[in-house]
Backbone bond lengths (Angstrom), bond angles and torsions (degrees), N, CA, C in turn:
res aa  C-N    CA-C-N  psi(-1)  N-CA   C-N-CA  omega(-1)  CA-C   N-CA-C  phi
1 X - - - 1.469 - - 1.535 110.91 -
2 X 1.308 116.87 -38.72 1.481 118.95 -178.08 1.526 112.37 -93.58
3 X 1.321 116.61 3.54 1.476 118.14 -176.82 1.562 113.40 -61.01
4 X 1.349 119.15 -46.43 1.463 118.10 -179.36 1.520 114.06 -58.20
5 X 1.336 114.70 -40.77 1.466 117.57 177.94 1.510 112.36 -64.18
6 X 1.346 114.96 -41.88 1.471 119.22 179.20 1.474 110.73 -63.90
7 X 1.354 118.09 -41.02 1.446 121.27 -179.59 1.519 110.26 -67.08
8 X 1.335 116.48 -38.42 1.467 119.89 -179.37 1.549 107.25 -66.31
9 X 1.285 118.44 -41.69 1.471 120.70 179.78 1.528 109.89 -64.62
10 X 1.342 116.12 -40.83 1.471 118.60 -179.65 1.533 110.10 -65.62
11 X 1.323 116.53 -39.77 1.462 120.30 179.95 1.533 110.92 -65.21
12 X 1.360 114.51 -39.20 1.450 120.05 178.70 1.529 110.00 -63.70
13 X 1.337 116.30 -44.78 1.463 121.43 179.16 1.512 111.13 -61.46
14 X 1.365 113.94 -44.68 1.472 119.16 -179.14 1.536 109.88 -63.57
15 X 1.347 116.37 -42.13 1.469 119.88 179.20 1.523 111.05 -62.55
16 X 1.326 115.45 -41.32 1.473 118.74 -179.79 1.527 109.38 -66.81
17 X 1.348 116.42 -40.19 1.453 120.02 179.88 1.544 109.94 -61.88
18 X 1.349 115.79 -44.83 1.478 118.54 178.54 1.521 111.51 -62.48
19 X 1.364 116.56 -37.81 1.427 120.25 -179.71 1.532 110.67 -65.21
20 X 1.339 116.95 -44.57 1.470 119.68 179.73 1.498 110.48 -64.99
21 X 1.339 117.26 -38.58 1.472 120.57 177.66 1.508 109.18 -61.45
22 X 1.321 118.67 -45.94 1.463 122.91 178.52 1.508 110.94 -58.78
23 X 1.352 115.23 -46.55 1.449 119.75 -178.47 1.514 111.21 -61.79
24 X 1.368 115.14 -44.31 1.441 119.70 179.99 1.564 110.76 -60.62
25 X 1.331 115.12 -43.81 1.468 120.14 178.94 1.496 110.74 -62.62
26 X 1.322 116.52 -43.32 1.452 122.24 -178.80 1.524 111.00 -63.04
27 X 1.338 114.02 -46.83 1.484 120.55 -179.84 1.516 108.82 -61.63
28 X 1.337 116.96 -46.41 1.459 119.05 -178.49 1.539 109.27 -61.30
29 X 1.332 116.90 -41.64 1.452 119.99 179.48 1.552 111.45 -60.42
30 X 1.313 114.23 -47.36 1.486 120.13 -178.30 1.519 109.10 -62.56
31 X 1.357 116.53 -44.97 1.455 120.32 -178.36 1.520 110.98 -62.61
32 X 1.327 115.66 -42.65 1.453 119.57 177.99 1.515 110.89 -62.92
33 X 1.318 116.40 -43.69 1.467 121.42 -179.52 1.525 110.09 -58.55
34 X 1.347 117.51 -35.00 1.424 120.28 -177.38 1.524 113.80 -87.50
35 X 1.351 116.92 -33.70 1.461 119.73 -173.54 1.555 111.62 -87.24
36 X 1.319 116.80 -33.22 1.482 118.44 -177.73 1.554 111.35 -61.66
37 X 1.340 119.68 -50.49 1.433 119.35 178.96 1.525 111.75 -60.38
38 X 1.324 119.25 -39.62 1.438 121.87 178.43 1.522 109.97 -62.49
39 X 1.343 116.26 -42.34 1.452 121.98 179.27 1.524 110.79 -61.20
40 X 1.336 115.25 -45.87 1.455 119.31 179.03 1.512 111.95 -64.56
41 X 1.325 117.57 -39.63 1.456 120.60 179.30 1.534 108.47 -64.99
42 X 1.318 117.49 -42.38 1.464 120.55 -179.53 1.549 109.44 -63.12
43 X 1.345 115.74 -43.24 1.481 119.29 179.76 1.502 110.89 -60.51
44 X 1.325 117.47 -45.42 1.471 120.26 -176.94 1.524 110.60 -71.46
45 X 1.343 117.58 -27.06 1.471 120.79 -179.90 1.517 109.77 -74.57
46 X 1.317 116.76 -33.81 1.479 119.42 -179.62 1.498 113.38 -71.15
47 X 1.311 118.17 -31.05 1.463 120.52 -175.77 1.548 110.34 -80.93
C-alpha cells in the first residue's frame, strides 16, 4: 500500500542527489577554469 509513496520519495531523493552532484561538478569546473589561469599567471609573474 505504501510502496508508491516510498518509491516516489526515493526517486525524489535520487533526483536531488543527482542535481547536487551536477551542481558540485559544475561549480568545481567553473572554479578551476577561473583559478587555474590566475595561478599560472601568478607563477609566471613571480619568476
